[in-house]
C-alpha positions in Angstrom: 91.3 90.4 112.3 92.3 86.7 113.0 93.4 84.7 110.1 93.9 81.2 110.8 96.6 79.5 109.0 98.9 76.6 109.9 101.4 78.1 107.9 103.1 81.4 106.7 102.3 80.7 102.8 98.7 79.7 103.7 98.6 83.1 105.9 99.7 85.0 103.1 97.0 83.6 100.7 94.4 84.8 103.3 95.4 88.4 103.3 92.6 90.8 102.3 93.4 91.5 98.7 94.4 95.4 99.2 97.1 94.6 101.5 98.6 91.6 99.6 101.3 93.3 97.9 102.5 95.3 100.7 102.8 92.4 103.0 104.3 89.8 100.2 107.0 92.8 99.8 107.2 93.1 103.8 108.2 89.4 104.2 110.6 89.0 101.3 112.4 92.4 102.9 112.4 90.7 106.2 113.5 87.6 104.9 116.3 89.2 102.8 117.8 90.8 105.7 117.3 88.9 108.8 120.3 87.5 110.1 121.1 83.7 109.5 119.5 81.5 112.2 116.2 83.0 112.8 113.3 80.6 111.4 110.0 81.4 109.7 106.9 79.9 111.2 103.7 80.8 112.5 103.5 82.0 116.3 101.0 83.4 117.8 98.5 83.4 114.5 100.9 85.2 112.9 104.0 85.2 110.3 107.0 85.1 112.8 110.7 85.1 113.0 112.0 83.0 115.9 115.1 81.2 117.4 114.3 78.0 117.1 115.1 75.0 120.1 117.9 73.8 118.3 119.7 77.2 118.9 118.0 77.8 122.1 117.0 74.8 123.9 114.8 76.9 126.9 112.2 78.2 124.9 110.5 81.6 125.5 109.9 81.7 129.1 106.2 82.3 129.0 105.9 79.0 127.4 109.1 76.8 127.1 107.4 74.8 124.5 107.4 77.7 122.1 110.5 78.8 120.2 112.0 82.2 121.5 110.3 84.7 119.6 111.6 88.0 117.4 109.8 89.4 114.8 106.2 89.1 113.5 104.0 90.9 111.3 100.2 90.7 110.8 97.3 92.0 109.4 95.3 93.5 111.8 91.5 94.9 111.3 92.7 98.6 111.1 96.2 98.2 110.2 99.5 96.5 109.5 101.2 95.4 112.8 105.0 94.9 113.0 106.5 93.4 116.1 110.0 93.6 117.2 111.2 92.2 120.5 114.3 93.7 120.3 113.4 97.6 119.8 110.8 96.2 123.3 114.2 95.2 124.8 116.9 97.7 123.5 116.7 101.3 124.4 119.5 101.8 121.9 117.7 100.1 119.1 114.6 101.9 119.8 116.0 105.5 119.6 117.7 104.5 116.6 114.6 103.4 115.0 112.6 106.4 116.4 115.2 108.9 115.0 115.5 107.4 111.4 111.3 106.9 111.0 111.2 110.6 109.9 114.1 109.9 107.2 111.6 107.3 105.7 107.8 108.3 106.3 105.9 111.3 106.2 103.2 110.1 108.6 104.0 110.2 112.4 105.6 106.9 114.1 102.3 105.1 115.8 104.0 102.4 118.2 103.3 100.6 121.2 106.4 98.7 123.4 107.3 96.5 120.3 104.4 96.7 118.0 104.7 99.4 115.1 101.3 100.2 113.4 100.8 101.0 109.7 97.5 102.4 109.0 98.2 102.2 105.5 100.1 99.3 104.2 101.4 101.3 101.3 103.3 103.5 103.4 105.7 101.0 104.9 108.8 102.0 105.3 110.3 99.0 103.5 114.0 100.2 103.3 113.9 100.9 107.1 112.2 97.8 108.0 114.8 95.7 106.5 117.7 97.7 108.4 115.9 97.0 111.4 115.6 93.4 110.9 119.4 93.1 110.1 120.4 94.9 113.2 120.4 91.9 115.5 121.7 88.2 115.2 120.5 85.4 117.0 123.5 85.2 119.3 122.7 88.9 119.8 119.2 88.4 120.7 119.6 85.9 123.2 122.1 87.8 125.1 119.5 91.0 125.2 116.9 88.2 126.2 118.4 86.8 128.7 119.7 90.0 130.4 116.7 92.2 129.5 113.7 90.4 129.4 114.3 87.0 131.1 115.4 88.2 134.6 
């Protein structure tokens, strides 16, 4: 499922009704917990939280004209996806998340490298996602990115 939107508010309006409440709650949890400096935007056709060019002028190494991506979420065809680049780049953060997940959900963790999939939007562990969102500052992410990802 691809939602074409120019703004996050527009994206949120176009989400299927059965996922609207959960995704609005997810957005609110991320915004409440994300450290200062990340900017909300649409990137790769989904709501994203990025390091803006005024804080990291080099941008994303794959496409320097894009701001450095950090966290995104999307309503996909069969699941809600949460993409967290810090989990992909920081093994200790991944280990923490994998250890904490069963404490917040009765479901098995369904995850790719940086994508966490929730087949049932009503079972998103919002408290855990809030904790995850707050674990890394902009400065932490830039340092990790330059050391682990950008090589």
